C-alpha positions as CSV (number, residue, x, y, z in Angstrom):
1,M,-23.7,3.4,0.6
2,V,-21.5,3.4,-2.6
3,R,-23.1,1.8,-5.6
4,L,-20.4,1.1,-8.2
5,E,-23.0,0.5,-10.8
6,D,-23.7,4.3,-10.7
7,Y,-20.3,4.8,-12.4
8,G,-21.7,3.3,-15.6
9,T,-20.4,1.4,-18.5
10,W,-16.7,0.9,-19.3
11,D,-16.7,4.1,-21.4
12,E,-18.6,6.1,-18.9
13,A,-16.3,5.1,-16.1
14,L,-13.3,6.1,-18.3
15,K,-14.9,9.5,-19.0
16,R,-15.5,10.0,-15.2
17,L,-11.8,9.2,-14.6
18,E,-10.7,11.7,-17.2
19,A,-12.9,14.4,-15.7
20,S,-11.9,13.8,-12.2
21,R,-8.2,13.8,-13.1
22,K,-8.5,17.1,-14.9
23,A,-10.2,18.6,-11.8
24,L,-7.6,17.0,-9.4
25,L,-4.7,18.4,-11.4
26,A,-6.3,21.8,-11.6
27,L,-6.8,21.8,-7.8
28,L,-3.3,20.8,-7.1
29,W,-1.8,23.3,-9.5
30,E,-3.9,26.2,-8.2
31,A,-3.7,25.4,-4.5
32,D,-1.6,27.4,-2.0
33,P,1.6,25.4,-1.5
34,A,1.2,25.7,2.3
35,W,-2.3,24.1,2.1
36,L,-0.9,21.2,0.0
37,S,1.6,20.2,2.7
38,A,-0.5,20.8,5.8
39,P,-2.6,18.0,7.3
40,L,-6.3,18.4,6.4
41,R,-7.1,17.9,10.1
42,E,-5.2,16.6,13.1
43,G,-3.8,13.2,12.4
44,A,-4.9,13.3,8.7
45,W,-3.0,13.2,5.5
46,T,-1.9,16.3,3.6
47,P,-3.5,17.0,0.2
48,L,-0.3,15.9,-1.4
49,M,-0.5,12.6,0.5
50,V,-4.1,12.2,-0.7
51,A,-3.0,12.6,-4.3
52,E,-0.1,10.2,-3.7
53,H,-2.7,7.7,-2.3
54,V,-4.9,8.2,-5.4
55,A,-1.9,7.3,-7.6
56,L,-1.0,4.3,-5.5
57,V,-4.5,3.0,-5.8
58,E,-4.5,3.5,-9.6
59,D,-1.3,1.6,-9.9
60,S,-2.7,-1.2,-7.8
61,T,-5.9,-1.2,-10.0
62,A,-3.8,-1.5,-13.1
63,R,-2.0,-4.5,-11.7
64,V,-5.3,-6.1,-10.8
65,L,-6.6,-5.6,-14.4
66,R,-3.4,-7.2,-15.7
67,R,-3.9,-10.1,-13.4
68,L,-7.5,-10.6,-14.5
69,R,-6.4,-10.5,-18.2
70,R,-3.7,-13.1,-17.5
71,L,-6.2,-15.3,-15.7
72,A,-8.6,-15.1,-18.6
73,A,-5.8,-16.1,-21.0
74,G,-5.4,-19.3,-19.0
75,E,-2.3,-18.4,-17.0
76,N,-2.0,-20.3,-13.7
77,L,-1.1,-17.5,-11.3
78,P,-0.3,-18.0,-7.6
79,P,-3.0,-16.8,-5.2
80,V,-2.5,-13.3,-3.8
81,P,-3.6,-12.8,-0.2
82,V,-6.1,-10.0,0.2
83,K,-7.0,-8.7,3.7
84,P,-10.5,-7.4,4.2
85,G,-10.7,-3.7,4.4
86,E,-10.6,-2.1,7.9
87,F,-12.7,0.7,9.2
88,K,-11.9,3.3,11.9
89,D,-14.7,5.5,13.2
90,G,-16.9,4.2,10.3
91,K,-14.4,5.3,7.7
92,P,-12.5,2.8,5.4
93,Q,-8.8,2.8,6.1
94,A,-6.3,2.6,3.2
95,P,-4.7,-0.9,3.1
96,E,-1.0,-0.8,3.8
97,G,0.2,-1.1,0.2
98,V,-1.7,2.1,-0.9
99,R,-0.9,4.3,2.1
100,P,1.1,7.3,1.1
101,K,4.6,7.8,2.6
102,G,4.5,11.5,2.3
103,G,7.4,13.9,1.9
104,L,6.9,14.3,-1.9
105,S,6.9,17.6,-3.7
106,L,4.1,18.7,-5.9
107,E,6.1,17.9,-8.9
108,E,6.9,14.4,-7.6
109,V,3.2,13.8,-6.9
110,L,2.2,15.0,-10.3
111,A,4.7,12.7,-11.9
112,L,3.4,9.8,-9.8
113,L,-0.2,10.5,-10.8
114,D,0.9,10.7,-14.5
115,R,2.7,7.3,-14.4
116,A,-0.1,5.6,-12.5
117,R,-2.7,6.9,-15.0
118,A,-0.6,5.9,-18.0
119,F,-0.2,2.4,-16.5
120,L,-4.0,2.2,-15.8
121,L,-4.9,3.3,-19.3
122,E,-2.4,0.8,-20.8
123,E,-4.1,-2.0,-18.9
124,V,-7.6,-0.7,-19.6
125,A,-6.7,-0.8,-23.4
126,K,-5.8,-4.5,-23.1
127,A,-8.6,-5.5,-20.8
128,D,-11.8,-7.2,-21.9
129,P,-14.8,-5.5,-20.2
130,Q,-16.7,-8.7,-20.5
131,N,-14.0,-10.8,-18.7
132,P,-15.9,-12.7,-16.0
133,A,-12.7,-13.3,-13.9
134,T,-12.8,-11.5,-10.5
135,F,-10.4,-10.4,-7.9
136,P,-11.4,-9.3,-4.3
137,H,-11.5,-5.6,-3.5
138,P,-10.8,-5.0,0.2
139,F,-14.1,-3.0,0.6
140,F,-16.3,-4.0,-2.4
141,G,-15.7,-7.8,-2.5
142,E,-15.2,-9.7,-5.7
143,L,-15.0,-7.4,-8.7
144,N,-14.6,-8.1,-12.5
145,P,-12.6,-5.7,-14.7
146,L,-15.6,-3.3,-15.0
147,G,-16.0,-3.3,-11.2
148,W,-12.4,-2.4,-10.7
149,L,-12.6,0.4,-13.3
150,R,-15.8,1.7,-11.6
151,A,-14.0,1.5,-8.2
152,A,-11.1,3.6,-9.6
153,A,-13.5,6.2,-10.9
154,Y,-15.3,6.3,-7.5
155,H,-12.1,6.5,-5.6
156,E,-10.6,9.5,-7.3
157,A,-13.9,11.3,-7.3
158,H,-14.4,10.6,-3.6
159,H,-11.0,12.1,-2.7
160,L,-11.4,15.0,-5.1
161,K,-14.7,15.9,-3.5
162,A,-13.1,15.8,0.0
163,L,-10.2,17.9,-1.1
164,Q,-12.5,20.5,-2.7
165,A,-14.5,20.6,0.5
166,S,-11.4,21.2,2.6
167,L,-10.1,24.1,0.5
168,P,-9.7,27.3,2.5
169,R,-12.6,29.7,1.7
């Protein structure tokens, strides 16, 4: 069971994100190109697709943080439909908007990761960690800005660990 509280304070979650990104980038740069573009198992994503997914989730998280900031400032925003997360064989499945399309080169994935992280950090810098406004996460339920930042830290670390475990020995 994932406990987002374990990802700490605002600053601790940011430090975790920094550490996991350094490790993810090192893994991608050092990996055999053939491994990067091969499915991790039958029917699974490739490592490049996993990294693309991490970037898409970060971009989505940044947009949620922006929305929460705008709501706290009193803006009247239209509701956004959020479908509950789906599971297959006990594993959470990526919602449609954050599923990788694949077919990107390592350089394209690295650029996508860079843009998503820059956007996330831009929104983090503008966010109020004490903002009580919430937005539903498909798997964790209603989260405030700190919850969303913790979820981002968990998410990247989760996929990094899986990629590290799948590296050829």
